[in-house]
Steps between C-alpha positions, in 0.01 A plus 500: 500500500247706696288191559802311636611780740158552660509184722845613628360835625220322680744258668719789619195662658419175681855478624480848643169414671660183645800696624271749667295223661813333634629832636166565674506146641855549637402838655185352651699203641751743652214697659344183647839397640553846657149489651575154641819631662309791656240263649769261625690780681176637647395155635844435651505841674142447628609176667825652643327806647219292645741251660711779651189678638384174667847442638510849658149454648598163649812654652305791649236264644771277647681802645180629664425154647851471645478842663157406639645174642784690668257748656287209622800319647641794697158620615452157668861461622482471883835673545392803292174520696682471836754770409215725391327447836827588676525824300137592576546436872855650516676175607840404367470762226868491395511119480164487316610754235836334456342155450237636262768678301708185462211280385329756274810661344593176327151479347518868401835458319416167331159593364534867403301665777567869548406492868325272755337666797243432776225749581265500798128532459547857624712576192830513692823353359609215731785374287658585160807357325552848349598715803395820319142382459318635807161639391202313349382674185125555446468230232634231739259622768211445261626154411536408871138601560387270220717219642356532851153465350587199280745320737681347203811569287456809284695567180495863383512618141796696369473854636710817516611599847494886525728501807785293353411599139538135392283212383402240759338158497416374852389174659327545839461196724317502842691376806254318729531406868377177648147648520512566123501875552714729285787638706703650211545501124805365314570703184725369225580789261614415148696726272356411156814648333707211642298202379158568348600761242816314381287181470251679281755684285723200431436347155631140450621557138702783344269780379532872446134589543344212706349606833275369776266742673311477831191723534159547661190710450481828694169674444462589130864437418771233493772529765846350420642322811859433391790691344479475122788404278466789258387775739641584844329593825165345407410269789169616659529825302427431132130484410311448177137589443254213437388677187823393323361155416770418244755474787539137632518626857154657467363180348639307800302691764188494276504119524669386180722191529741351246692634198443864403654706221488874578697810595709513821565791736769630265257510204680208328316203340553188714395137534404421862352230725258613776437289810347575842703396807279274714433618858602861426356811329808492277532426129802384302577625146794346311577683176749525213515772229371395157813650343718249686269204423504564130854637466634179348225515233693779322780261411257230405302742278821606321598138452154405364504798263844410360403135469180589316689732263760232423225239440321738264826561305568126481142418390516774235835372371367144497190599303704698250736211446210262460323731251800554273601133519149404399493751213830359373360147484143573401543484123707184530226345715228611256682335211542178699134508609384540142683187405357316801151627415521347151624174648221509763241562229613187315508305830150623584365372174657160577356498857155611375498220250601251769236640736228458236620147441484421875154655531379293207630184657329581830178584308513171313593292811265666756265261690234776519292616209612833345309722257637821346231753386502828319395753770310712247294233319510196726634285212708197603859554387660188644416187706739255668500121433379414855166685448456352150548150642278566806205639306532272195483781239752558225722810494312625188174501700657758737710732281341814355177450696356711783513315831127511548462317165679190637243262651679437831533876582156629411409537869824675593499812288151485368460853372676829427426634853707226669780552253492880557526436877815292437645777280438765772611303807785311331422193715214247530486179708252215505509223765340154465405567137352194321624426146414228253725322255408446138353156593287640790718409804473762778793621717564802728760772449643817654484764221727812528527774234764782502566783255868549395685741278707318231678696224292809578178303459265365774438126505298283737652184651250249641640239738269194546588254779320167551372488863277195468707300752512791744119536485465132575733550801282786625191286477682233694589764761131591538424136562779495756352806673170313532687216675662761732148621587424155620812504716409843644156367600659241725773725646495559880635857459279786386560586132368813318551607138450875429504697174787752528335759271137483623585407862226238479507158670481227232547179695478386869552151630289352787771569760503875426119512497497351847771742614302805388153359578366536141364242257693456171214666308516801736875545507560501121269803469719702738802723437831526683363807683220295658715247691726748682422772760468850347782654706744236366409528131795731393747259649323195360488650148874586513577139588259374227671717235851399615405131467357554149836656398688200648671735748369295795390143557379520862283764675500469878254608771225590253166586676201313348125565546259211551138506390387556862725811529769342714865550414773236477864519379663291232838448333444484122739316263415621151619493139385669176393270213336556160168318464303544175723800411416677829748565782381332819639483856473157663514529879550233765348624835631383837299616804748638757255657746604282794867542417457878480328503839796312646741742331313798649544350848873448433526860369334631815747305713790635290376859547489447872853359487620798286352742754684321775821529296436874446446550873815300586696695234379835649606379844840399358546839330412679824748285686770575238435873533519479878824301465651761265392779733644310799828441314528865408417619854743257668777590257437869543476488879825300522692787340464741793644280781780403261598862468494527878731194534733644237501849656558390861768252387676787327474711824665218693783482248554877499452581870608180677754348260782558754309296760445210264768246406556397136259211525225727628564746217496212246168372633346851473623525138339157432174632649512805267584291194214253571266798559586635153447155351160480668417846360576378143281193561213723615540727195484200268196361688325839463581503130367144463179603681449812285514297174186315603315812623526762231273510194648445148523807276570341165659675204736426208861439618815525287676194642835554322535861624391394852748209514789724390399764754477254792839341408672838530329566833595168668867490383798705606747652251752226578239229445398657164858482377523134598162361387425411135137620484265468197128560434324381182189674360222440753131543413282738701316362802177607671509525877551720811811705415620532864452127574670390176787738577537330846490158323786592266698650790471176706597254224779718358646561849492124551690444171762763581552369856539132416727555196724756684766238592552394137809631327286607198134531606245480215134609525271460196138616472269372223141395426301235312135411441356185660131400477409846383674679793825697500759344737792720614829334612800621708802267457825520702813283525514528881528247777162329424324264743396136532154449339400251770453802733289682236186490721671742743596753230196731517420452873516790745831508695622190308869502399695252287841652596637605838488865604878509535534423126224729367312759702124527489177427688344237276192708416589649161392198289186453713404861413579433134272195495219690672520783243491252210209306661299824544545566126369155412844376380753237597858503622751211508870433482750254356846465656814290520763531774805707389350543150229760556129573541225615261180658640187505277184703563186617318254779600 
């Protein structure tokens, strides 16, 4: 009984080990899944923070450019200059101030200026919208001195005015007379609390800890320029020493750019993106607390732990059930197997007997001679009928005799040393061995001996194959080769035969001798190394070896060396052959020296042509850059007079509406509406121009998260309730996060707009793989379009529907195509009128 229970104990131990291994595997899998979730959340937040930082920087840059344009416009406005001259000379002072107040107050109110005033070069206030502002503070005096020297628009940094105890940001523009002399200075004073600080503090998605910070370096510390979200009264007051290098703000002024994980001004671990703001000494830091980023991981960790625990319990229960079920059936199985084993034993005996019978039949019927020897003594144990008939001896003359005692085999295993070699190696082979029959007829055989283990005893099986006919065929082949020699002699092409192993030249026909300048006696004493220049030998030998392995049949442009030292080039068609048991390369040489010279001339002409193409391409690129710069400048410069048209039209409506009839008022409203439309066109043109100018900053992009985020940005609450929106699992993409975000915004806005008039709008986002690339698709059931107008779809300012039906400028899809093209991808669409449209793109 003890002997029977012992295997059961061992099996239980194995089951416990297996259960432990499965538990460890489940725990390890849970850990890997948790780690994957952490990395996924970190990557998504990296992309979001980076995109928001770039958005803020673009907004600040745009805001500064617009303020600069306004300062430039009013500093060159003839009416402003004339009114300033009147104030300096004391003429029509009341009328001048009244007119200036009307034209500048509208700009002040619409664009968030705190005050607009004009100062003489003697630092006297000539005009101010704020009647209480009468004295020029020292800081403005200093700025005016700098402006007089530079004679150009001057933008100050954020600074604290000690007189008003408030933060100012001023634009100073010189007012020039006809002689280009400065007569006064126009100052546009901005209150950063009204526009700049709210712009910085606003975060596009709900977040408890997210914050954007504007800062600059001030000596050996970092100076915070805006009011912070989590600490009050900080603008131009809060400083941090540059020694606190774990703080993202310190890293910003020290020159770091990109994602940084550190400690913020509150001492809290944060994830941040650091970017400099071009054209300013400012830096932008966008940050979110790590606790908020990873807050949802707590729930996931609990879920993973519970799931792992349940899986461990289930696996343990399954193993226990399997073990006890197996134990219950084990004795029944053993009994059945014992019966089957007895039956198999009887069957094996039957099969073995049949196998011996088949072997004997093969032995008796074989058309090769077979001898069976005792491996210890060399005595012949058996011989098949074919060998008896072939040699003409009786079976009794073979059996119980050593093989070397049989007349035909005396030269095969002639002594004990040869037999000992066979015993040690277990294999001996003889080729082209001559044997004689009992009546003296000679024939040739292939003799192979192998040692085998049969019934725990070594025996030797000798297989003897008659190769007399094959030998005759080989002799005929040698005769054939001699005939081929005769053909080679008369060939017009140069032919060389070289020994692959020794690299020696074995044969050369007259044509090759003439080609190299050697006699036949001279050339067959040379080696492959002698007929090629030394500097080309490594390449030549590589080609030679490749031909010998049948990897190549043609070697091109091979340099060859004549007897007189001159070099010519040849194409060599070659093939490996076995001649007299040696591997040879037979090569057919074709002199291509003249052809190569012609090719060199063509190559030179092609290089000259390529250089011309490069020069033309450079000229084209320069022209494109100039065109982009021109487009940007024209678009940007158009914005300022448009504001003037809009502003003065509004003044006419407000101040002179009673003097205008209804038709006059309607026409002014049309002017204002068209001005706004032109402003939108300019904005889109600027956006289109910027796509081609900025460098790509590629990173991994979570396309599903980005698509969901953009959809919620471009739709109102009413539209969300009406639209049936779905997003399948989208693979990650690699690209510029800001540009790809703009791409999604344009195509999703398009889908929402053109499906808005459907009773039940449907928008579906999915992906597929085509030709190794991921293709993303946005499908809607909107109004669609006629595919015969497809060539207009991605053009600038091209529209397939009237503006009265669907608003827009016709630039959105052009920007989308430009973004995709810059990423090396493609964008296209399929549509049917009143059925819907599907856009496809890859990046």
